[in-house]
VOPAKE-853406 format. One record per residue (C-alpha): x, y negated, z negated; residue in one letter; residue number from 1. Coordinates in Angstrom, 1 decimal, padded with zeros to 4 digits. Layout:
     xx     yy     zz residuo num
      X      Y      Z       a NUM
...
END
This chain:
     xx     yy     zz residuo num
 -022.3  002.6  015.0       m   1
 -018.7  003.6  014.4       a   2
 -018.3  005.9  011.4       g   3
 -021.7  007.4  011.6       f   4
 -023.2  010.4  013.5       g   5
 -021.5  013.4  011.8       w   6
 -022.1  016.8  013.1       k   7
 -023.1  019.5  010.6       l   8
 -020.2  021.9  010.2       h   9
 -021.6  025.5  010.5       g  10
 -024.4  026.0  008.1       d  11
 -023.1  023.1  005.9       g  12
 -022.5  025.4  003.0       k  13
 -019.7  027.9  003.6       t  14
 -016.1  027.6  004.8       l  15
 -014.0  030.5  005.9       m  16
 -010.3  030.7  004.7       p  17
 -008.2  028.2  006.6       g  18
 -011.2  026.5  008.2       e  19
 -011.3  022.7  008.2       i  20
 -014.1  020.1  008.4       v  21
 -013.1  017.4  010.8       k  22
 -013.6  013.6  010.3       p  23
 -016.7  013.6  012.5       d  24
 -018.3  016.6  010.8       e  25
 -019.9  017.0  007.4       r  26
 -021.2  019.6  005.0       l  27
 -024.6  019.5  003.5       s  28
 -025.4  016.2  002.0       w  29
 -025.4  017.7 -001.5       t  30
 -021.9  019.0 -001.0       r  31
 -020.8  015.8  000.8       t  32
 -022.0  013.6 -002.2       i  33
 -020.2  016.0 -004.5       g  34
 -017.0  015.6 -002.5       l  35
 -017.4  011.8 -002.6       g  36
 -017.7  012.0 -006.4       a  37
 -014.5  014.0 -006.5       q  38
 -012.7  011.4 -004.4       h  39
 -013.8  008.7 -006.9       v  40
 -012.5  010.7 -009.9       v  41
 -009.2  011.3 -008.2       s  42
 -008.6  007.6 -007.4       m  43
 -010.3  005.9 -010.3       i  44
 -007.3  006.2 -012.7       g  45
 -005.0  004.2 -010.4       a  46
 -007.7  002.0 -009.2       c  47
 -008.5  000.5 -012.6       f  48
 -004.9  000.8 -014.0       v  49
 -003.7 -001.7 -011.4       a  50
 -006.1 -004.6 -012.2       p  51
 -005.6 -004.0 -016.0       v  52
 -001.9 -004.3 -015.6       l  53
 -002.3 -007.5 -013.5       m  54
 -004.9 -009.1 -015.7       g  55
 -007.7 -008.8 -013.2       l  56
 -011.3 -007.5 -013.6       n  57
 -011.4 -003.7 -013.2       p  58
 -015.2 -003.7 -012.4       n  59
 -014.5 -006.1 -009.5       l  60
 -011.6 -003.9 -008.4       a  61
 -013.8 -000.9 -008.2       l  62
 -016.5 -002.8 -006.3       m  63
 -013.9 -004.2 -003.9       a  64
 -012.5 -000.7 -003.3       s  65
 -015.9  000.5 -002.2       g  66
 -016.3 -002.4  000.2       v  67
 -012.7 -002.1  001.4       a  68
 -013.2  001.6  002.2       t  69
 -016.3  000.9  004.3       v  70
 -014.5 -001.8  006.2       l  71
 -011.6  000.6  006.8       f  72
 -013.8  003.3  008.1       l  73
 -015.6  001.0  010.5       l  74
 -012.4 -000.6  011.9       m  75
 -010.8  002.8  012.5       t  76
 -014.1  004.0  014.0       r  77
 -014.3  006.9  011.6       g  78
 -011.2  008.7  012.9       r  79
 -009.0  008.0  009.8       v  80
 -010.5  009.5  006.6       p  81
 -008.9  007.4  003.8       s  82
 -009.9  005.6  000.6       y  83
 -008.7  002.0 -000.1       l  84
 -008.1  001.3 -003.8       g  85
 -006.2 -001.3 -005.9       s  86
 -002.5 -001.5 -005.0       s  87
  000.0 -000.9 -007.7       l  88
  002.7 -002.5 -005.6       s  89
  001.9 -006.0 -006.8       f  90
  002.1 -005.3 -010.6       v  91
  005.7 -006.6 -010.6       g  92
  004.6 -009.6 -008.6       v  93
  001.9 -010.4 -011.2       s  94
  004.4 -010.2 -014.0       a  95
  006.8 -012.6 -012.2       v  96
  004.1 -015.1 -011.4       i  97
  002.8 -014.9 -014.9       g  98
  006.2 -015.6 -016.4       s  99
  006.4 -018.7 -014.3       r 100
  003.1 -020.1 -015.6       g 101
  000.9 -018.8 -012.8       g 102
 -002.7 -017.7 -013.6       d 103
 -004.9 -015.1 -011.9       v 104
 -006.0 -017.6 -009.3       g 105
 -002.3 -018.1 -008.3       t 106
 -001.8 -014.4 -008.2       l 107
 -004.8 -013.6 -006.0       t 108
 -003.9 -016.6 -003.7       g 109
 -000.5 -015.1 -003.1       a 110
 -002.0 -011.7 -002.5       l 111
 -004.5 -013.2  000.0       l 112
 -001.6 -014.6  002.0       v 113
  000.0 -011.2  002.0       v 114
 -003.3 -009.7  003.3       g 115
 -003.3 -012.2  006.2       l 116
  000.3 -011.3  007.0       a 117
 -000.6 -007.6  006.9       l 118
 -003.5 -008.2  009.2       t 119
 -001.2 -010.0  011.7       a 120
  001.3 -007.1  011.5       c 121
 -001.5 -004.6  012.2       g 122
 -002.5 -006.6  015.3       v 123
  001.2 -006.6  016.5       a 124
  001.5 -002.9  016.0       v 125
 -001.7 -002.3  017.9       q 126
 -000.4 -004.4  020.8       l 127
  003.3 -003.2  020.8       l 128
  002.9  000.3  019.6       g 129
  003.8  002.2  016.4       a 130
  007.5  002.2  017.3       q 131
  007.8 -001.4  016.4       v 132
  007.5 -000.4  012.7       i 133
  010.5  001.9  013.0       h 134
  012.6 -000.8  014.7       a 135
  012.0 -003.6  012.1       v 136
  011.6 -001.5  009.0       l 137
  014.0  001.5  009.3       p 138
  014.1  004.0  006.4       p 139
  017.2  002.4  004.7       p 140
  015.4 -000.9  004.4       v 141
  011.9  000.5  003.5       t 142
  013.4  002.7  000.8       g 143
  015.3 -000.1 -000.8       a 144
  012.3 -002.4 -000.9       v 145
  010.0  000.3 -002.5       v 146
  012.7  000.9 -005.0       m 147
  012.9 -002.8 -005.9       l 148
  009.2 -002.9 -006.4       i 149
  009.2 -000.1 -008.9       g 150
  012.4 -000.7 -010.9       f 151
  011.9 -004.5 -011.1       n 152
  009.0 -003.6 -013.4       l 153
  011.1 -002.1 -016.1       a 154
  011.3 -005.2 -018.3       p 155
  007.5 -005.4 -018.3       v 156
  007.2 -002.1 -020.0       t 157
  010.2 -002.7 -022.3       a 158
  009.2 -006.2 -023.5       s 159
  005.4 -006.3 -023.2       t 160
  003.7 -002.9 -023.6       y 161
  006.0 -000.6 -025.5       w 162
  006.6 -002.8 -028.5       p 163
  002.8 -003.1 -029.2       q 164
  002.8  000.5 -030.5       d 165
  006.0  002.4 -029.8       q 166
  004.9  005.7 -031.3       w 167
  001.7  005.9 -029.3       t 168
  003.7  004.9 -026.2       a 169
  006.1  007.7 -026.8       l 170
  003.3  010.3 -027.3       a 171
  001.5  009.1 -024.2       v 172
  004.8  009.2 -022.2       m 173
  005.4  012.8 -023.3       l 174
  001.8  014.0 -022.7       f 175
  001.7  012.4 -019.3       t 176
  005.0  013.8 -018.2       g 177
  003.9  017.3 -019.4       l 178
  000.6  017.0 -017.5       a 179
  002.4  016.0 -014.3       l 180
  004.8  018.9 -014.5       v 181
  002.6  021.7 -016.0       v 182
 -000.9  021.1 -014.6       l 183
 -001.7  022.4 -011.1       r 184
 -004.1  021.4 -008.3       g 185
 -006.6  018.7 -008.9       f 186
 -005.7  018.2 -012.6       w 187
 -002.1  017.4 -011.7       s 188
 -003.4  014.7 -009.4       r 189
 -005.2  012.9 -012.2       i 190
 -002.4  013.3 -014.8       a 191
 -002.0  009.5 -015.1       i 192
 -005.7  009.3 -015.8       f 193
 -005.5  012.1 -018.4       l 194
 -002.6  010.3 -020.1       g 195
 -004.8  007.2 -020.4       l 196
 -007.6  009.2 -022.0       l 197
 -005.2  010.9 -024.3       f 198
 -003.7  007.6 -025.4       g 199
 -007.1  006.0 -025.9       y 200
 -008.3  008.9 -028.1       v 201
 -005.0  008.9 -030.0       l 202
 -005.3  005.1 -030.7       s 203
 -008.9  005.5 -031.9       w 204
 -007.9  008.3 -034.3       v 205
 -004.9  006.3 -035.6       l 206
 -007.1  003.2 -036.2       d 207
 -009.3  005.3 -038.4       r 208
 -006.6  007.3 -040.2       t 209
 -003.6  004.9 -040.4       a 210
 -005.4  001.6 -040.3       g 211
 -004.1 -001.6 -038.6       v 212
 -000.7 -001.8 -037.0       i 213
  001.9 -004.5 -037.7       h 214
  003.4 -005.3 -034.3       s 215
  003.2 -007.7 -031.3       v 216
 -000.2 -008.0 -029.7       d 217
 -001.1 -008.7 -026.1       g 218
 -000.1 -012.3 -026.5       s 219
  003.3 -011.5 -027.9       g 220
  002.6 -012.6 -031.5       k 221
  003.5 -010.3 -034.4       v 222
  000.3 -009.6 -036.3       t 223
 -001.7 -007.0 -038.2       d 224
 -004.3 -005.8 -035.6       h 225
 -006.4 -002.8 -034.6       w 226
 -005.0 -000.8 -031.6       r 227
 -008.4 -000.9 -029.9       i 228
 -010.6 -003.9 -029.9       d 229
 -014.2 -002.9 -029.0       f 230
 -015.7 -006.4 -029.4       s 231
 -015.7 -006.9 -025.7       g 232
 -017.4 -003.5 -025.1       v 233
 -020.2 -004.3 -027.6       e 234
 -020.9 -007.7 -025.9       q 235
 -020.8 -006.4 -022.3       a 236
 -024.1 -005.6 -020.5       d 237
 -024.8 -002.2 -019.0       w 238
 -025.8 -003.7 -015.6       i 239
 -024.5 -006.9 -014.0       g 240
 -022.1 -008.4 -011.4       l 241
 -018.4 -008.7 -012.3       p 242
 -016.9 -012.1 -012.7       s 243
 -015.6 -013.7 -009.6       f 244
 -013.0 -016.5 -009.1       h 245
 -011.4 -018.2 -006.2       g 246
 -007.7 -018.1 -005.3       p 247
 -005.2 -020.9 -005.5       s 248
 -002.0 -021.2 -003.5       f 249
  001.5 -022.0 -004.5       e 250
  004.6 -021.4 -002.3       w 251
  006.7 -020.0 -005.1       s 252
  004.1 -017.3 -005.9       a 253
  003.6 -016.5 -002.2       i 254
  007.3 -016.0 -001.6       l 255
  007.5 -013.6 -004.6       v 256
  004.6 -011.5 -003.2       a 257
  005.5 -011.4  000.5       l 258
  008.3 -008.8  000.2       p 259
  005.6 -006.2 -000.8       v 260
  004.4 -006.5  002.8       l 261
  007.3 -004.1  003.7       v 262
  006.0 -001.5  001.3       a 263
  002.4 -001.8  002.4       l 264
  003.3 -001.4  006.1       i 265
  005.4  001.7  005.3       a 266
  002.7  003.1  003.0       e 267
 -000.1  002.7  005.6       n 268
  002.0  004.1  008.4       a 269
  003.0  007.1  006.2       g 270
 -000.6  007.8  005.2       h 271
 -001.9  007.6  008.8       v 272
  000.9  010.0  009.8       k 273
  000.0  012.4  007.0       a 274
 -003.7  012.4  007.8       v 275
 -002.9  012.9  011.5       g 276
 -000.8  016.0  010.7       e 277
 -003.5  017.5  008.4       m 278
 -006.3  017.0  010.9       t 279
 -004.3  017.9  014.0       g 280
 -005.2  014.7  015.7       d 281
 -002.5  012.2  016.5       s 282
 -003.5  008.9  015.1       l 283
 -000.7  006.7  016.3       d 284
 -003.2  004.7  018.4       d 285
 -005.1  003.9  015.2       k 286
 -002.1  002.9  013.1       m 287
 -002.4 -000.8  014.0       g 288
 -006.2 -000.7  013.3       s 289
 -005.5  000.9  009.9       a 290
 -002.9 -001.7  008.9       i 291
 -005.2 -004.5  010.0       s 292
 -008.1 -003.0  008.1       a 293
 -006.1 -002.9  004.9       d 294
 -005.0 -006.5  005.4       g 295
 -008.5 -007.7  006.0       l 296
 -009.8 -005.7  003.0       a 297
 -007.1 -007.3  000.9       t 298
 -008.2 -010.8  002.1       v 299
 -011.8 -010.0  001.3       l 300
 -011.0 -008.6 -002.2       s 301
 -008.6 -011.4 -003.3       t 302
 -010.9 -014.2 -001.9       s 303
 -013.3 -013.4 -004.8       v 304
 -010.7 -012.6 -007.4       g 305
 -010.0 -008.9 -006.8       g 306
 -006.7 -007.1 -006.3       p 307
 -004.9 -006.2 -003.1       a 308
 -005.9 -002.9 -001.6       t 309
 -004.0  000.0 -000.1       t 310
 -004.7  003.6  001.2       t 311
 -004.6  006.1 -001.7       y 312
 -002.4  009.2 -001.6       a 313
 -004.6  010.7 -004.4       e 314
 -007.4  011.1 -001.9       n 315
 -005.2  012.5  000.8       i 316
 -004.2  015.1 -001.8       g 317
 -007.9  015.9 -002.3       v 318
 -008.3  016.5  001.4       m 319
 -005.2  018.7  001.5       a 320
 -006.7  020.8 -001.3       a 321
 -010.2  021.0  000.1       t 322
 -009.4  020.9  003.8       r 323
 -012.5  018.7  004.2       v 324
 -011.6  015.5  006.2       y 325
 -015.2  014.3  006.7       s 326
 -015.5  010.5  006.6       t 327
 -019.0  011.0  005.3       a 328
 -017.5  012.0  001.9       a 329
 -015.7  008.6  001.9       y 330
 -019.0  006.8  002.5       w 331
 -020.4  008.6 -000.5       a 332
 -017.3  007.7 -002.6       a 333
 -017.7  004.0 -001.6       s 334
 -021.3  004.1 -002.9       a 335
 -020.2  005.5 -006.2       f 336
 -017.5  002.9 -006.6       a 337
 -020.0  000.1 -005.9       l 338
 -022.3  001.5 -008.6       l 339
 -019.4  001.7 -011.2       f 340
 -018.6 -001.9 -010.3       g 341
 -022.1 -003.0 -011.4       l 342
 -021.5 -001.7 -015.0       c 343
 -019.7 -004.4 -017.0       p 344
 -019.6 -002.2 -020.1       k 345
 -017.5  000.3 -018.1       f 346
 -015.1 -002.5 -017.3       g 347
 -014.9 -003.6 -020.9       a 348
 -014.0 -000.1 -022.0       v 349
 -011.2 -000.1 -019.4       v 350
 -010.0 -003.6 -020.5       a 351
 -009.8 -002.4 -024.1       a 352
 -007.0  000.1 -023.3       i 353
 -004.3 -000.5 -026.0       p 354
 -000.9 -001.9 -025.0       g 355
  000.9  001.0 -026.4       g 356
 -001.0  003.4 -024.2       v 357
  000.0  001.3 -021.1       l 358
  003.6  001.4 -022.4       g 359
  003.7  005.2 -022.2       g 360
  002.0  005.3 -018.8       i 361
  004.1  002.6 -017.2       t 362
  007.4  004.1 -018.2       v 363
  006.6  007.0 -015.9       i 364
  004.5  005.1 -013.3       l 365
  007.0  002.4 -012.6       y 366
  009.8  004.8 -012.4       g 367
  007.8  007.0 -010.0       m 368
  007.2  003.9 -007.8       i 369
  010.9  003.1 -007.7       g 370
  011.9  006.7 -007.0       l 371
  009.5  006.8 -004.0       l 372
  012.2  004.6 -002.4       g 373
  014.8  007.2 -003.0       a 374
  012.4  009.8 -001.6       q 375
  012.2  007.8  001.6       i 376
  016.0  007.9  001.9       w 377
  016.1  011.7  001.2       v 378
  013.3  012.6  003.7       r 379
  014.9  010.5  006.4       n 380
  018.4  011.7  005.6       k 381
  019.8  008.2  005.2       v 382
  023.6  008.5  005.1       d 383
  025.2  006.2  002.5       f 384
  028.6  007.1  003.6       a 385
  027.8  004.6  006.4       q 386
  028.7  001.1  005.2       p 387
  025.9 -000.3  007.3       l 388
  023.4  001.5  005.0       n 389
  025.4  001.1  001.8       l 390
  026.4 -002.6  001.8       v 391
  023.2 -004.5  002.2       p 392
  021.2 -002.0  000.1       i 393
  023.6 -002.0 -002.7       a 394
  023.7 -005.8 -002.8       a 395
  019.9 -006.1 -002.5       g 396
  019.0 -003.6 -005.2       v 397
  021.3 -005.2 -007.7       i 398
  020.1 -008.7 -006.8       v 399
  016.5 -007.6 -007.1       g 400
  016.6 -005.4 -010.3       i 401
  019.2 -007.6 -012.1       g 402
  017.1 -010.7 -011.6       g 403
  019.7 -012.7 -009.7       v 404
  018.4 -016.1 -008.7       s 405
  019.3 -018.5 -005.9       l 406
  018.4 -022.1 -006.5       k 407
  017.5 -023.9 -003.3       i 408
  016.2 -027.1 -004.8       s 409
  015.0 -028.5 -008.1       d 410
  011.5 -027.1 -007.4       n 411
  012.3 -024.0 -005.5       f 412
  014.4 -020.9 -006.0       e 413
  014.5 -017.3 -004.9       l 414
  014.9 -014.4 -007.3       s 415
  014.0 -010.8 -008.1       g 416
  012.0 -008.8 -005.5       i 417
  011.9 -011.7 -003.1       a 418
  015.6 -012.4 -003.0       l 419
  016.5 -008.7 -003.1       g 420
  014.2 -007.9 -000.1       t 421
  015.7 -010.9  001.8       l 422
  019.2 -009.6  001.2       v 423
  018.3 -006.0  002.3       v 424
  016.3 -007.0  005.4       l 425
  018.4 -009.7  006.8       t 426
  021.7 -008.1  005.7       g 427
  020.9 -004.8  007.4       y 428
  019.8 -006.2  010.7       h 429
  022.6 -008.9  010.8       a 430
  025.3 -006.3  010.0       l 431
  023.9 -003.9  012.5       r 432
  024.0 -006.5  015.2       w 433
  027.5 -007.5  014.3       l 434
  028.7 -003.9  014.1       s 435
  027.2 -003.1  017.5       n 436
  028.8 -006.2  019.0       a 437
  032.2 -005.3  017.5       a 438
  031.9 -001.8  018.8       s 439
  031.3 -003.0  022.3       r 440
  034.6 -004.9  022.1       r 441
  036.3 -001.8  020.9       g 442
  036.8 -002.9  017.4       a 443
  034.1 -001.6  015.0       p 444
  033.2 -004.1  012.3       l 445
  032.5 -001.4  009.7       l 446
  034.6  001.5  008.9       d 447
  032.9  004.8  009.2       g 448
  031.0  004.0  012.4       g 449
  027.7  002.4  013.0       t 450
  024.2  003.6  012.3       t 451
  021.3  003.6  014.7       t 452
  017.7  004.1  013.6       y 453
  017.9  007.6  014.9       d 454
  021.0  008.3  012.8       d 455
  019.2  006.9  009.7       a 456
  016.3  009.2  010.2       k 457
END
């Protein structure tokens, strides 16, 4: 079966300097299981932060990540070593849907539709070739959408998490920033997780030394309350299945979530490219399969109440550090994730993370997501002296981050990420077509010349 049949690398115990373990190889099973545990530790912070921020069950998210990774490995026939965890790209979507009265069923329904769309895109890429991604989603567009997804989250931190405990939030922000900058190697890759642990311990200490805090709670009411509520932890069982729920579908929620499709395609394509470069095996022929696998994994997860999934850069970092690309380690990681998912008490501990701690984490995390968009522009040398790049992106970013809305009817309007993405995507391609048409007539539409995809790269 695809994904099985690993060859033992050497004696399975030692690696010479610069030596790599290929995806179809493995070390001894003891070392392979240990590497699987390391992959879980590296991804677990982001994997449970995402569902907590979206109001979803962290145990179910961990269990879904294990199943999603197995599905991914099977669909890519063991050639693309990667871990699929909870996607942070939808945190802003969840906030918007929640502000409009949607519940977790509405959220997971919207995410399920995005998963179906992502699957269809993967099939198209498999049939037409990887170049179709570059044609439809050039770097100027992709960078802008990723930036919208991150910076659109700023009000969530400012109005929801930070006010719950501003001093703890400030301390967590400083600690996490220090950890990201000062720590090296593996520890720097779990800096967000370390920040959560630091904030958790700090909140516990403050509860016992300073007493209750007078501030807004998770519901937005100003009350006297403890920073950490362990009642859910005490009631949770040690072993049991996570709670499941079915999705519900609303067009308004679906339209808010669909723009994230751009970021997911770009993310998957980038990760496949990165893994191909590390292993020395061109994986362009598997790019469509990888995107489809992520889409189907998202459909599977959201159909039972879990979050959307995506390939994790944290695990790619682990491979870069260890030079072990064996997919056997990912099968081991999947098994660990499934076991964690069967411990409700673990999920209750995660769910008890104080709002102030999340405030300090999200200040950095949301900003980092937004700046990934700028990183896409820098790496691809996007020239904003070209009006074709500047005009649609400038308009789309302001529309998306500023919360501009466009009322279509009494029951339907576009705003935020959805409207900003629409402006960027349609604006860029429409202006590019008009500019090229004008150039052929000898009268360029945009001063400063036109920009092809190759120029943008």
